[in-house]
VOBA-1610 file (N, C-alpha, C; in pm, whole numbers, padded with zeros to 5 digits, always signed):
BEGIN
Unk+01338-01265-02285Unk+01397-01189-02175Unk+01299-01179-02059Unk+01346-01214-01942Unk+01261-01210-01822Unk+01301-01089-01738Unk+01200-01027-01674Unk+01228-00912-01588Unk+01146-00918-01460Unk+01202-00860-01355Unk+01128-00830-01233Unk+01103-00679-01232Unk+00980-00639-01201Unk+00944-00498-01190Unk+00899-00471-01046Unk+00972-00385-00977Unk+00938-00345-00839Unk+00934-00193-00832Unk+00877-00142-00726Unk+00871+00003-00704Unk+00838+00029-00558Unk+00862+00153-00515Unk+00814+00199-00384Unk+00854+00105-00272Unk+00982+00071-00269Unk+01032-00016-00162Unk+01044+00063-00032Unk+01083+00187-00040Unk+01087+00279+00074Unk+01180+00231+00186Unk+01301+00193+00147Unk+01402+00160+00247Unk+01423+00278+00341Unk+01428+00250+00470Unk+01446+00354+00571Unk+01317+00401+00635Unk+01204+00362+00580Unk+01076+00404+00637Unk+01046+00320+00762Unk+00982+00384+00859Unk+00934+00315+00979Unk+00782+00327+00984Unk+00711+00230+00926Unk+00564+00238+00922Unk+00502+00235+01061Unk+00385+00296+01072Unk+00309+00295+01198Unk+00394+00343+01315Unk+00460+00456+01294Unk+00551+00510+01395Unk+00479+00525+01530Unk+00542+00475+01635Unk+00485+00483+01769Unk+00419+00356+01815Unk+00386+00265+01722Unk+00329+00137+01759Unk+00441+00038+01792Unk+00406-00066+01867Unk+00507-00160+01917Unk+00582-00230+01806Unk+00519-00246+01689Unk+00580-00322+01581Unk+00650-00234+01477Unk+00657-00104+01496Unk+00707-00015+01391Unk+00855-00042+01358Unk+00938-00063+01458Unk+01079-00093+01433Unk+01094-00225+01358Unk+01012-00323+01394Unk+01015-00451+01324Unk+00978-00434+01177Unk+00878-00349+01150Unk+00837-00328+01012Unk+00948-00258+00932Unk+01022-00168+00995Unk+01133-00103+00927Unk+01235-00207+00882Unk+01265-00303+00968Unk+01360-00409+00932Unk+01300-00503+00828Unk+01171-00528+00835Unk+01109-00618+00738Unk+01112-00560+00597Unk+01106-00427+00585Unk+01117-00366+00453Unk+01255-00396+00393Unk+01359-00380+00474Unk+01493-00417+00428Unk+01502-00566+00399Unk+01448-00647+00487Unk+01456-00793+00468Unk+01386-00837+00340Unk+01271-00776+00308Unk+01201-00813+00186Unk+01281-00774+00062Unk+01349-00659+00069Unk+01435-00620-00043Unk+01548-00722-00060Unk+01607-00764+00052Unk+01713-00866+00043Unk+01658-00997-00013Unk+01537-01034+00028Unk+01476-01156-00025Unk+01450-01144-00175Unk+01415-01024-00219Unk+01395-01002-00363Unk+01527-01026-00438Unk+01637-00974-00384Unk+01768-00997-00446Unk+01802-01145-00445Unk+01769-01214-00335Unk+01791-01359-00330Unk+01712-01430-00440Unk+01588-01386-00463Unk+01506-01447-00568Unk+01568-01422-00705Unk+01621-01301-00725Unk+01686-01271-00853Unk+01812-01355-00870Unk+01884-01380-00760Unk+02005-01462-00768Unk+01971-01606-00807Unk+01860-01656-00754Unk+01819-01793-00786Unk+01762-01805-00927Unk+01675-01710-00963Unk+01597-01723-01086Unk+01660-01653-01206Unk+01756-01566-01179Unk+01836-01501-01283Unk+01754-01432-01393Unk+01662-01342-01357Unk+01598-01260-01462Unk+01704-01172-01527Unk+01687-01145-01653Unk+01785-01060-01721Unk+01780-00915-01673Unk+01665-00874-01618Unk+01645-00733-01586Unk+01570-00717-01454Unk+01616-00623-01371Unk+01544-00580-01251Unk+01513-00432-01267Unk+01385-00399-01281Unk+01340-00261-01301Unk+01289-00206-01168Unk+01342-00090-01127Unk+01299-00026-01002Unk+01241+00110-01039Unk+01107+00122-01032Unk+01037+00240-01084Unk+01018+00348-00977Unk+01128+00384-00908Unk+01124+00498-00816Unk+01098+00462-00671Unk+01143+00553-00584Unk+01125+00542-00439Unk+01183+00412-00384Unk+01305+00381-00427Unk+01378+00273-00361Unk+01398+00307-00214Unk+01422+00436-00188Unk+01437+00485-00050Unk+01319+00574-00013Unk+01295+00584+00116Unk+01185+00666+00166Unk+01223+00814+00171Unk+01353+00840+00171Unk+01402+00979+00174Unk+01541+00977+00111Unk+01613+01087+00121Unk+01746+01091+00062Unk+01833+00979+00120Unk+01890+00893+00035Unk+01968+00781+00089Unk+02099+00827+00150Unk+02139+00761+00257Unk+02270+00784+00316Unk+02374+00709+00234Unk+02498+00751+00242Unk+02604+00686+00167Unk+02617+00539+00207Unk+02608+00512+00336Unk+02622+00373+00381Unk+02506+00288+00329Unk+02390+00348+00310Unk+02276+00273+00256Unk+02297+00241+00109Unk+02350+00337+00034Unk+02380+00311-00106Unk+02485+00202-00120Unk+02583+00201-00032Unk+02685+00097-00038Unk+02624-00041-00012Unk+02533-00047+00082Unk+02465-00175+00112Unk+02382-00221-00007Unk+02305-00130-00065Unk+02221-00164-00180Unk+02307-00204-00298Unk+02416-00131-00321Unk+02503-00162-00434Unk+02568-00299-00419Unk+02604-00335-00297Unk+02661-00468-00273Unk+02559-00578-00305Unk+02433-00551-00273Unk+02327-00647-00307Unk+02311-00658-00458Unk+02312-00544-00526Unk+02302-00546-00673Unk+02421-00621-00734Unk+02541-00597-00681Unk+02661-00662-00735Unk+02656-00813-00717Unk+02576-00859-00620Unk+02566-01004-00595Unk+02478-01076-00696Unk+02415-01000-00790Unk+02335-01061-00896Unk+02388-01014-01032Unk+02514-01050-01064Unk+02577-00996-01186Unk+02509-01041-01315Unk+02430-01148-01309Unk+02359-01193-01429Unk+02235-01110-01459Unk+02200-01020-01368Unk+02080-00936-01383Unk+02121-00790-01399Unk+02072-00725-01504Unk+02093-00582-01520Unk+01989-00507-01438Unk+02035-00416-01353Unk+01946-00336-01267Unk+01932-00197-01327Unk+01807-00154-01346Unk+01782-00018-01394Unk+01690+00051-01293Unk+01732+00165-01241Unk+01655+00235-01139Unk+01644+00383-01169Unk+01548+00445-01105Unk+01525+00589-01115Unk+01491+00640-00976Unk+01501+00770-00954Unk+01460+00831-00827Unk+01317+00881-00839Unk+01237+00857-00735Unk+01098+00901-00734Unk+01080+01027-00653Unk+00958+01052-00611Unk+00929+01176-00538Unk+00978+01174-00394Unk+01003+01056-00338Unk+01055+01051-00201Unk+01207+01058-00198Unk+01274+00987-00288Unk+01420+00990-00291Unk+01471+01074-00408Unk+01401+01183-00436Unk+01431+01268-00551Unk+01575+01323-00544Unk+01625+01367-00658Unk+01765+01407-00670Unk+01783+01554-00632Unk+01791+01578-00504Unk+01818+01713-00459Unk+01968+01742-00474Unk+02006+01867-00464Unk+02145+01906-00478Unk+02230+01831-00375Unk+02339+01770-00423Unk+02427+01697-00333Unk+02386+01554-00306Unk+02281+01505-00372Unk+02236+01368-00351Unk+02348+01269-00383Unk+02366+01172-00295Unk+02469+01070-00320Unk+02437+00986-00443Unk+02310+00983-00483Unk+02275+00912-00606Unk+02364+00956-00723Unk+02390+01086-00731Unk+02454+01144-00849Unk+02603+01119-00855Unk+02666+01102-00741Unk+02812+01086-00739Unk+02856+00944-00707Unk+02763+00856-00681Unk+02798+00722-00637Unk+02849+00637-00754Unk+02949+00552-00727Unk+03002+00461-00828Unk+02931+00325-00817Unk+02840+00302-00910Unk+02758+00181-00905Unk+02832+00061-00962Unk+02784-00058-00926Unk+02836-00183-00982Unk+02811-00185-01133Unk+02888-00268-01203Unk+02881-00271-01349Unk+02743-00305-01403Unk+02665-00379-01327Unk+02533-00423-01375Unk+02421-00328-01335Unk+02455-00206-01289Unk+02355-00110-01242Unk+02357+00013-01332Unk+02238+00053-01377Unk+02223+00174-01458Unk+02119+00264-01393Unk+02156+00388-01367Unk+02062+00485-01312Unk+02009+00577-01420Unk+01878+00588-01429Unk+01814+00685-01520Unk+01795+00814-01441Unk+01903+00890-01427Unk+01906+01002-01335Unk+01895+01137-01407Unk+01854+01137-01533Unk+01831+01263-01602Unk+01700+01326-01559Unk+01692+01460-01577Unk+01569+01531-01540Unk+01463+01516-01648Unk+01505+01480-01768Unk+01413+01446-01877Unk+01445+01304-01923Unk+01352+01244-01994Unk+01364+01103-02027Unk+01486+01075-02115Unk+01557+00970-02079Unk+01671+00924-02155Unk+01654+00776-02186Unk+01739+00724-02272Unk+01731+00584-02314Unk+01863+00515-02287Unk+01856+00392-02236Unk+01975+00309-02224Unk+01950+00180-02301Unk+02047+00140-02383Unk+02032+00021-02467Unk+02105-00098-02406Unk+02042-00214-02421Unk+02103-00341-02383Unk+02103-00430-02508Unk+02204-00417-02591Unk+02207-00489-02719Unk+02197-00641-02702Unk+02250-00694-02593Unk+02245-00838-02571Unk+02103-00890-02574Unk+02008-00806-02526Unk+01866-00845-02522Unk+01784-00774-02630Unk+01851-00697-02715Unk+01783-00610-02813Unk+01674-00528-02744Unk+01715-00465-02633Unk+01621-00394-02545Unk+01668-00252-02517Unk+01574-00159-02519Unk+01599-00022-02475Unk+01506+00010-02358Unk+01560+00073-02253Unk+01482+00112-02136Unk+01488+00264-02124Unk+01373+00326-02101Unk+01358+00471-02098Unk+01310+00515-01959Unk+01347+00637-01922Unk+01298+00692-01797Unk+01378+00812-01754Unk+01336+00873-01644Unk+01406+00987-01586Unk+01379+00988-01437Unk+01435+01084-01366Unk+01420+01091-01221Unk+01354+01221-01178Unk+01301+01219-01058Unk+01244+01339-00998Unk+01355+01426-00941Unk+01338+01558-00956Unk+01431+01653-00897Unk+01360+01741-00793Unk+01239+01703-00758Unk+01163+01770-00652Unk+01055+01674-00604Unk+00993+01708-00493Unk+00891+01619-00436Unk+00765+01611-00523Unk+00738+01719-00594Unk+00620+01722-00679Unk+00661+01762-00820Unk+00599+01694-00917Unk+00621+01726-01058Unk+00483+01731-01123Unk+00438+01851-01155Unk+00301+01866-01207Unk+00293+01856-01359Unk+00409+01846-01426Unk+00410+01822-01570Unk+00421+01673-01597Unk+00363+01630-01709Unk+00374+01490-01750Unk+00515+01466-01804Unk+00596+01393-01729Unk+00735+01369-01767Unk+00747+01280-01890Unk+00640+01207-01923Unk+00651+01102-02023Unk+00564+01128-02147Unk+00507+01248-02155Unk+00412+01276-02262Unk+00474+01274-02401Unk+00604+01307-02411Unk+00667+01316-02542Unk+00759+01199-02574Unk+00785+01112-02479Unk+00881+01004-02504Unk+00818+00895-02590Unk+00896+00848-02687Unk+00852+00743-02779Unk+00966+00644-02800Unk+00934+00519-02828Unk+01040+00422-02861Unk+01123+00470-02979Unk+01253+00452-02969Unk+01342+00496-03077Unk+01464+00404-03080Unk+01547+00421-03182Unk+01670+00344-03192Unk+01648+00208-03257Unk+01755+00128-03256Unk+01757+00002-03332Unk+01714-00119-03251Unk+01689-00103-03121Unk+01652-00219-03040Unk+01512-00271-03077Unk+01493-00402-03059Unk+01366-00463-03095Unk+01258-00439-02989Unk+01297-00436-02862Unk+01201-00423-02752Unk+01226-00293-02676Unk+01116-00234-02621Unk+01125-00103-02556Unk+01041-00102-02429Unk+01102-00060-02318Unk+01037-00057-02187Unk+01052+00082-02128Unk+00945+00133-02067Unk+00946+00265-02003Unk+00928+00250-01853Unk+01011+00318-01775Unk+00991+00332-01630Unk+00919+00465-01607Unk+00807+00461-01538Unk+00726+00582-01519Unk+00679+00590-01374Unk+00715+00697-01306Unk+00677+00715-01165Unk+00576+00830-01157Unk+00460+00805-01102Unk+00359+00910-01087Unk+00221+00863-01126Unk+00147+00955-01187Unk+00013+00920-01232Unk-00099+00991-01159Unk-00066+01083-01063Unk-00171+01163-01001Unk-00144+01311-01029Unk-00229+01399-00978Unk-00223+01541-01016Unk-00090+01608-00981Unk-00025+01563-00874Unk+00096+01630-00828Unk+00224+01555-00863Unk+00209+01441-00929Unk+00326+01358-00961Unk+00313+01306-01103Unk+00367+01383-01196Unk+00366+01349-01338Unk+00231+01296-01384Unk+00127+01378-01387Unk-00006+01330-01427Unk-00005+01279-01571Unk-00060+01160-01588Unk-00071+01105-01723Unk-00204+01033-01737Unk-00243+01009-01862Unk-00358+00926-01891Unk-00306+00793-01943Unk-00348+00686-01880Unk-00288+00556-01912Unk-00308+00519-02059Unk-00421+00556-02115Unk-00446+00521-02256Unk-00347+00591-02348Unk-00319+00719-02319Unk-00225+00793-02402Unk-00083+00739-02386Unk-00046+00705-02262Unk+00088+00653-02238Unk+00105+00517-02306Unk+00003+00434-02296Unk+00010+00301-02356Unk+00017+00310-02508Unk-00044+00414-02566Unk-00047+00428-02711Unk+00089+00469-02769Unk+00186+00501-02682Unk+00317+00544-02731Unk+00392+00430-02799Unk+00356+00306-02768Unk+00415+00193-02840Unk+00519+00113-02765Unk+00529+00127-02634Unk+00625+00049-02556Unk+00575-00095-02539Unk+00669-00188-02530Unk+00632-00327-02503Unk+00578-00342-02361Unk+00631-00259-02269Unk+00583-00264-02131Unk+00615-00131-02064Unk+00522-00085-01977Unk+00542+00036-01899Unk+00537-00002-01752Unk+00652+00011-01685Unk+00667-00027-01544Unk+00642+00095-01457Unk+00529+00097-01388Unk+00487+00216-01313Unk+00520+00204-01165Unk+00549+00320-01107Unk+00568+00332-00963Unk+00490+00451-00909Unk+00483+00461-00776Unk+00423+00571-00700Unk+00294+00527-00629Unk+00205+00456-00696Unk+00084+00406-00630Unk+00120+00275-00561Unk+00088+00265-00432Unk+00139+00154-00352Unk+00057+00026-00361Unk-00063+00035-00413Unk-00141-00087-00434Unk-00113-00141-00574Unk-00079-00269-00585Unk-00052-00323-00719Unk-00176-00319-00807Unk-00154-00289-00935Unk-00266-00282-01028Unk-00217-00302-01170Unk-00279-00395-01240Unk-00253-00412-01382Unk-00340-00310-01455Unk-00280-00205-01508Unk-00355-00098-01573Unk-00404-00140-01711Unk-00317-00205-01786Unk-00351-00260-01917Unk-00287-00398-01923Unk-00364-00504-01941Unk-00309-00639-01932Unk-00184-00657-02018Unk-00077-00704-01953Unk+00050-00737-02019Unk+00119-00618-02085Unk+00073-00496-02056Unk+00133-00378-02119Unk+00175-00271-02018Unk+00101-00257-01909Unk+00124-00144-01818Unk+00072-00180-01680Unk+00158-00160-01577Unk+00117-00203-01442Unk+00190-00122-01335Unk+00120-00099-01224Unk+00182-00057-01098Unk+00224-00184-01024Unk+00353-00193-00990Unk+00396-00307-00909Unk+00343-00295-00767Unk+00316-00171-00724Unk+00278-00150-00584Unk+00402-00156-00495Unk+00385-00121-00370Unk+00496-00130-00275Unk+00530-00277-00249Unk+00659-00304-00232Unk+00701-00441-00204Unk+00644-00487-00070Unk+00641-00397+00027Unk+00576-00418+00157Unk+00476-00305+00177Unk+00358-00332+00232Unk+00265-00222+00261Unk+00326-00129+00365Unk+00298+00000+00350Unk+00363+00098+00437Unk+00265+00176+00525Unk+00135+00173+00495Unk+00036+00238+00580Unk-00088+00149+00586Unk-00175+00177+00684Unk-00290+00091+00707Unk-00395+00099+00597Unk-00384+00198+00510Unk-00479+00206+00399Unk-00443+00108+00287Unk-00323+00051+00292Unk-00276-00036+00185Unk-00306-00183+00217Unk-00434-00216+00218Unk-00475-00352+00248Unk-00450-00442+00127Unk-00457-00573+00150Unk-00440-00669+00041Unk-00295-00708+00019Unk-00273-00789-00085Unk-00140-00843-00113Unk-00048-00737-00173Unk+00083-00753-00144Unk+00187-00668-00202Unk+00301-00756-00249Unk+00374-00709-00350Unk+00483-00787-00404Unk+00545-00720-00524Unk+00567-00798-00631Unk+00632-00743-00751Unk+00573-00807-00876Unk+00612-00753-00992Unk+00567-00804-01121Unk+00678-00890-01181Unk+00641-01009-01225Unk+00732-01100-01296Unk+00687-01102-01442Unk+00777-01066-01534Unk+00736-01055-01674Unk+00833-01117-01771Unk+00785-01141-01892Unk+00865-01193-02002Unk+00834-01111-02127Unk+00938-01073-02199Unk+00923-01008-02329Unk+01000-01092-02432Unk+00931-01138-02534Unk+00998-01214-02639Unk+00922-01193-02771Unk+00949-01278-02868Unk+00888-01263-03000Unk+00737-01277-02997Unk+00683-01338-02891Unk+00537-01355-02878Unk+00471-01238-02807Unk+00552-01142-02762Unk+00496-01026-02693Unk+00537-01022-02547Unk+00455-00958-02466Unk+00482-00940-02323Unk+00378-01014-02242Unk+00423-01084-02138Unk+00332-01148-02043Unk+00379-01115-01902Unk+00288-01069-01818Unk+00325-01034-01681Unk+00229-01099-01582Unk+00279-01121-01462Unk+00196-01172-01353Unk+00244-01110-01223Unk+00153-01097-01130Unk+00185-01039-00999Unk+00229-01151-00904Unk+00337-01126-00828Unk+00391-01224-00734Unk+00374-01170-00591Unk+00285-01226-00509Unk+00275-01183-00369Unk+00407-01212-00297Unk+00454-01117-00218Unk+00588-01132-00162Unk+00602-01075-00022Unk+00509-00994+00022Unk+00524-00920+00149Unk+00518-01014+00269Unk+00586-00973+00375Unk+00585-01048+00501Unk+00447-01041+00566Unk+00382-00926+00556Unk+00254-00908+00624Unk+00158-00828+00537Unk+00033-00827+00579Unk-00069-00745+00514Unk-00142-00662+00620Unk-00196-00549+00577Unk-00295-00479+00657Unk-00430-00541+00624Unk-00501-00583+00727Unk-00625-00659+00708Unk-00741-00584+00774Unk-00849-00564+00699Unk-00973-00511+00757Unk-01050-00626+00820Unk-01078-00613+00949Unk-01143-00721+01023Unk-01270-00667+01086Unk-01384-00727+01052Unk-01514-00687+01108Unk-01555-00791+01212Unk-01581-00746+01334Unk-01628-00833+01441Unk-01774-00800+01472Unk-01858-00901+01464Unk-01999-00884+01495Unk-02023-00908+01644Unk-02101-00820+01706Unk-02134-00835+01848Unk-02285-00848+01863Unk-02327-00897+01980Unk-02469-00902+02013Unk-02485-00869+02160Unk-02603-00886+02212Unk-02630-00846+02351Unk-02555-00931+02452Unk-02507-01049+02412Unk-02434-01137+02504Unk-02284-01113+02498Unk-02238-01030+02405Unk-02093-01006+02391Unk-02044-00921+02507Unk-01936-00967+02570Unk-01871-00891+02678Unk-01735-00842+02630Unk-01672-00757+02709Unk-01538-00711+02673Unk-01443-00829+02662Unk-01452-00920+02758Unk-01361-01036+02757Unk-01385-01124+02636Unk-01510-01154+02607Unk-01538-01242+02493Unk-01499-01175+02361Unk-01511-01042+02355Unk-01472-00970+02234Unk-01320-00976+02214Unk-01246-00960+02323Unk-01100-00971+02315Unk-01059-01112+02272Unk-01128-01213+02323Unk-01098-01351+02284Unk-01130-01374+02137Unk-01242-01318+02092Unk-01280-01330+01952Unk-01176-01265+01861Unk-01129-01146+01901Unk-01029-01075+01822Unk-00898-01154+01818Unk-00854-01203+01932Unk-00729-01279+01937Unk-00737-01404+01851Unk-00851-01471+01853Unk-00869-01591+01772Unk-00865-01561+01623Unk-00928-01452+01583Unk-00929-01414+01442Unk-00788-01377+01395Unk-00712-01307+01478Unk-00576-01269+01439Unk-00486-01392+01429Unk-00505-01487+01519Unk-00426-01611+01511Unk-00459-01688+01384Unk-00586-01690+01348Unk-00630-01765+01230Unk-00583-01699+01101Unk-00586-01566+01096Unk-00554-01495+00973Unk-00406-01461+00959Unk-00331-01473+01068Unk-00188-01445+01062Unk-00145-01344+01165Unk-00061-01386+01260Unk-00023-01298+01370Unk+00074-01189+01328Unk+00138-01204+01211Unk+00228-01099+01162Unk+00152-00988+01092Unk+00028-01015+01052Unk-00052-00913+00986Unk-00089-00801+01083Unk-00130-00688+01028Unk-00169-00572+01109Unk-00315-00543+01078Unk-00395-00519+01181Unk-00540-00522+01166Unk-00605-00387+01191Unk-00702-00355+01104Unk-00796-00245+01125Unk-00929-00311+01161Unk-00972-00289+01285Unk-01088-00361+01339Unk-01210-00270+01342Unk-01321-00325+01296Unk-01449-00255+01303Unk-01548-00340+01381Unk-01612-00281+01481Unk-01714-00351+01560Unk-01851-00313+01506Unk-01934-00413+01482Unk-02069-00389+01431Unk-02169-00475+01507Unk-02295-00429+01511Unk-02402-00505+01575Unk-02465-00428+01690Unk-02557-00494+01759Unk-02627-00436+01875Unk-02570-00495+02002Unk-02514-00409+02088Unk-02455-00454+02213Unk-02554-00436+02326Unk-02522-00495+02439Unk-02601-00472+02561Unk-02603-00322+02589Unk-02721-00268+02619Unk-02734-00122+02633Unk-02652-00065+02747Unk-02615-00147+02843Unk-02539-00097+02959Unk-02388-00107+02938Unk-02346-00160+02824Unk-02204-00188+02803Unk-02144-00095+02699Unk-02023-00047+02727Unk-01942+00022+02627Unk-01809-00050+02620Unk-01766-00083+02498Unk-01642-00157+02481Unk-01521-00065+02496Unk-01413-00120+02552Unk-01289-00045+02568Unk-01204-00063+02442Unk-01197+00043+02363Unk-01114+00040+02243Unk-00967+00025+02280Unk-00926+00087+02390Unk-00786+00083+02432Unk-00743-00061+02459Unk-00828-00140+02524Unk-00793-00279+02553Unk-00785-00361+02425Unk-00873-00335+02333Unk-00869-00407+02206Unk-00741-00374+02129Unk-00696-00249+02136Unk-00574-00208+02068Unk-00451-00279+02124Unk-00460-00327+02248Unk-00348-00395+02312Unk-00349-00546+02291Unk-00448-00594+02215Unk-00462-00739+02198Unk-00356-00796+02105Unk-00300-00716+02015Unk-00200-00763+01920Unk-00167-00651+01823Unk-00139-00685+01699Unk-00105-00586+01597Unk-00232-00518+01546Unk-00288-00433+01629Unk-00412-00363+01595Unk-00379-00215+01581Unk-00394-00163+01460Unk-00356-00024+01433Unk-00474+00070+01449Unk-00598+00018+01443Unk-00716+00103+01452Unk-00837+00019+01492Unk-00920+00075+01578Unk-01048+00012+01614Unk-01158+00115+01596Unk-01260+00081+01519Unk-01376+00167+01498Unk-01499+00096+01555Unk-01564+00161+01651Unk-01681+00102+01715Unk-01808+00158+01652Unk-01876+00075+01574Unk-02001+00114+01510Unk-02120+00042+01573Unk-02099-00015+01690Unk-02209-00084+01756Unk-02308+00017+01812Unk-02430-00031+01835Unk-02535+00052+01895Unk-02598-00025+02010Unk-02643+00045+02113Unk-02709-00024+02224Unk-02840-00087+02178Unk-02866-00206+02228Unk-02987-00281+02189Unk-03104-00237+02277Unk-03154-00116+02250Unk-03267-00066+02329Unk-03394-00144+02296Unk-03470-00174+02399Unk-03601-00238+02381Unk-03706-00128+02374Unk-03746-00096+02254Unk-03827+00024+02229Unk-03961+00017+02301Unk-04028-00097+02295Unk-04159-00108+02359Unk-04148-00087+02509Unk-04040-00141+02568Unk-04020-00124+02712Unk-03995+00023+02747Unk-03915+00091+02663Unk-03887+00232+02687Unk-04013+00317+02673Unk-04097+00283+02575Unk-04222+00358+02556Unk-04311+00347+02679Unk-04318+00227+02737Unk-04402+00209+02857Unk-04339+00275+02979Unk-04207+00255+02995Unk-04139+00303+03115Unk-04133+00455+03120Unk-04121+00518+03000Unk-04105+00662+02997Unk-04224+00731+02930Unk-04338+00669+02940Unk-04458+00727+02880Unk-04483+00867+02938Unk-04514+00962+02845Unk-04541+01098+02888Unk-04418+01185+02903Unk-04298+01126+02880Unk-04175+01204+02890Unk-04115+01224+02750Unk-04012+01306+02745Unk-03945+01329+02617Unk-03886+01199+02562Unk-03832+01114+02652Unk-03775+00987+02607Unk-03882+00899+02545Unk-03998+00891+02612Unk-04107+00810+02559Unk-04156+00863+02425Unk-04168+00996+02412Unk-04213+01055+02287Unk-04113+01031+02174Unk-03986+01038+02208Unk-03881+01015+02108Unk-03886+00871+02059Unk-03899+00777+02153Unk-03907+00635+02116Unk-04031+00610+02031Unk-04142+00676+02065Unk-04267+00659+01990Unk-04251+00713+01847Unk-04184+00827+01835Unk-04170+00891+01704Unk-04091+00805+01607Unk-03981+00745+01656Unk-03894+00667+01568Unk-03927+00518+01567Unk-04028+00477+01641Unk-04063+00335+01646Unk-04094+00284+01505Unk-04030+00172+01469Unk-04053+00114+01337Unk-03963+00170+01229Unk-03867+00256+01267Unk-03775+00312+01168Unk-03696+00202+01102Unk-03688+00210+00970Unk-03616+00106+00895Unk-03494+00161+00823Unk-03496+00287+00783Unk-03382+00345+00712Unk-03261+00358+00802Unk-03142+00352+00744Unk-03019+00358+00823Unk-03007+00490+00898Unk-03040+00602+00833Unk-03029+00731+00901Unk-03128+00742+01016Unk-03252+00692+00993Unk-03352+00698+01100Unk-03311+00610+01218Unk-03256+00494+01188Unk-03213+00406+01297Unk-03099+00469+01377Unk-03006+00534+01305Unk-02898+00602+01377Unk-02954+00713+01465Unk-03049+00790+01412Unk-03110+00896+01490Unk-03179+00841+01614Unk-03247+00726+01597Unk-03314+00662+01710Unk-03216+00625+01819Unk-03110+00550+01782Unk-03019+00498+01884Unk-02933+00608+01945Unk-02882+00699+01862Unk-02798+00805+01917Unk-02880+00901+02002Unk-03003+00930+01957Unk-03087+01019+02034Unk-03126+00961+02168Unk-03165+00833+02169Unk-03201+00767+02295Unk-03081+00762+02390Unk-02964+00734+02332Unk-02845+00727+02417Unk-02818+00862+02483Unk-02831+00970+02407Unk-02808+01102+02463Unk-02911+01138+02570Unk-03038+01107+02542Unk-03145+01138+02636Unk-03131+01058+02765Unk-03099+00929+02754Unk-03086+00845+02872Unk-02964+00885+02955Unk-02855+00920+02886Unk-02736+00963+02959Unk-02761+01094+03031Unk-02834+01188+02966Unk-02866+01315+03029Unk-02952+01294+03152Unk-03046+01199+03145Unk-03133+01171+03260Unk-03053+01119+03378Unk-02952+01031+03349Unk-02871+00976+03456Unk-02784+01081+03523Unk-02743+01182+03441Unk-02660+01288+03499Unk-02741+01382+03586
//
């Protein structure tokens, strides 16, 4: 039996709200979900597991109809889903009254329940959130049961405010596979036994690296899983080195070239490092306008010529300061040297 394990799709979310690409990213989240359904239609896994937060908030009725139509288009695949902390089952949620396609099963109980698929000799366990935070371990008491040969658990959470669990204890319960949701970075917690699929698309700039879903097989030989990169874009940490010859224009050209090389659809967190010309300050605002740049951090320092400053300002506070820190090698001392000189020189100019 083959399965796809996804989580934290967050349909309806608009990442990086206020940036030029935020509306595009909202559509790309939907498009990636549709592409996932297309992949299931082509490859026909027996099971599609959705471990919570299919939606970013309470789903609208029209959104459930759209999602259900997509599920109905893959009748060879059984879909099992649960509600997470973002799309939790509040009073009046359309999740509870909606008529799903025949191949869709919702684990919408407040405590863990089991659904059997005799065709695959498989039982799937799980429950849904009924509030944004659940500080009790929802899965601490659940164990494989019944006559099915294989057992899979859907589990959303894993931190202090969202069903805290210890992975070793959860894994010891005896499930063939535990499909985890809530943490947006993909992670194999226990090889071939327990994994966070991560978000299908990254949703904030802290979620660097690849995103996608888990492709797995359960049979008489056990469970084997692998991660499938699938996202349209990544958040990328980009470090640009500068020197005394770097200008604003050349830095913008360097940034544009790096973004073209690494992928223009990606979104970048840029850090500037190195020693710049002492008379120059880079415009972060201009760098932010170069492309999909969500953050710029300037860690450059002016390239002060210490010996020249000691001679030029001999007998003054600036000269004494340069003399005191001359030869500093530690990172803190060097920061004190450059920041102190910058403050003293700026005060003198004022």
